[in-house]
N, C-alpha and C positions, 0 to 999 in steps of 0.2 A: 433105707434108701432115705426115708424122713430124718433119719439122724446127720446123713451125710448132707443132705440139702438145709438143714439148719446150721450146720456149721458151715459150710459156702456161706450162705447167706450172712454169716455171722462174721465171716472174714471179709467180703465186698464190702460190710457197715463198717467194720472196723479204717477198713484202707480208705472207703469214702469220707470218712470223719478226719484223717488226718492229713493236714495242710501243709502247705510247702511252707518253709520259713518265710519268713517276715525280712524282706529285705531293707536294710537302712536306707537313709538317703546319702546317695555319694557325697564324698571327702572333695575337701579342693575349696577352691580355686587352689591348683598347685603352677605357678609359672616358671619356666626355663628359660632362659640362652642360649644356644651353643656355638660360644668361639671358637674359630677366627667368622664365625658365622654370625649375623645379625636379626634373627631371625628369632621372632618367643613366641612359647608354645604356653596352653594353658592346656590343663588334663585336670580329670573329676574322674575320682576312682574309686571304683567298690569293690568290695569286697568279695572271692569267689571260693575261699575256702584254702585251708592247706598253705599260709602264706603267699597264696596268688590275690592277684589283682585284675580286673581290667578297668581300661578306662577311653576315656573318651573327648576328644576337645580340637580346638582351631590351634592355627598356626596366626596369629596374632598378625600377621606381615603381611599375610596374602591373604587371610581370608578362609585357604581349606583345610575341611574338615581334616581331622586328626584321629586313630584309635592307638591303640597303646595293652602293653600286658608290662605286671611286674611281677617278680618272681622274686622272694626276701631270704636270704640265704646269709645267717649270720648276722654278721653290720654291713651286707650286701643287698642291694636291692635292682637287679637287671630290667632294666626297659629298654623294650622292642614297641617302633612307633612307626604307624606308615604316614603318610602326609597327603592325600588325595591332591590331583590337579585343582588348582588356584579355579572358582567359577568364574574368573574374569582374569586377563591377563597373560604372561609366557609362560608364565610357571609350571613345572614337572611335576611329576609323582616323585618322592624320598622313602629310603626308608633310613629306618637306623636303629643303631642298640647302643646302647652304656652301662656301666656296671658302675653305679650310685652307690656314695657309701654313705650310710646311714647316720651317720655322725658328723656329715660336714653336707650334707645332700647334694653335694659334684660329685663327676667325678667322670674319665675318659670315654671316650665310643668313639664309632666310624659311619659313615651313614656313605647310602649309592642313590644316585639320582636314576629316572631311568628315562633313555633316549637323549639322553645331551652329555657333554664333555663338561659343560658349564657346572656352579655349584658346588653339590658334591661329586660328580662327575662317574668315575669308576670304582669310589673307595678313596673318602677323606675321613683324616681324625677331626677331632672337635674335641673340647671339656664342656660337659652339659652343666650349668652352672645354675643355681639359685634366682630370680629376680625378684623382685614385690613387685607384685603382678599390676600391670598399669589398671586404670580406671579403662571401664569396658569389658575386661577381660573375664568378668563373669558372664551367665549363659539368659540373663536376662532380654528380652528385647528393647530395651533403650537404646536410644538414638548414641550416646555416647562409644555403644557396644559396637560399631561401625566405626569409629574415629577414632581410633587408639594410635598415639603417633608412634613411628617408626624411627629410629636410629638409621643414617644411612649407611653403606654399606655391601659385602655380596650375599647375596641369600644361601640359600643349602638346596630349594628349586632350579636355581641356574637364571633365574628370572632377572638379575644383577650380579 
């Protein structure tokens, strides 16, 4: 019995001493635009193993929070994302997915907006294209982050 208690105690001690792997700092920012829409997205990604990544960011055009997942197979990275309802304005939640070439950084995709026929509506095609991150794209609390210059044109969320 004493031997069993010692073994159990040793196992508990060893397992208690094994920490979780250290999380690396997220990589980014990665900025994209999805023509024919004029939205601009910024993402920061963190690896969660097995060629899989999770990301957070925002729609620089509307200020809406975004989240995404990436799975890399060969030279294709499939990005699936969701943009929440913008904190102000008349936009809608939308989702999208794109097959991005790891060689060019761009690729075809489709999006769909919730509760509106505007913007992505019930399914629209786009080409996710990497862009230079505009000033204010980082997650720092600087005043520039609130005032990112945005081009005119249709938005995925249907607000224009």
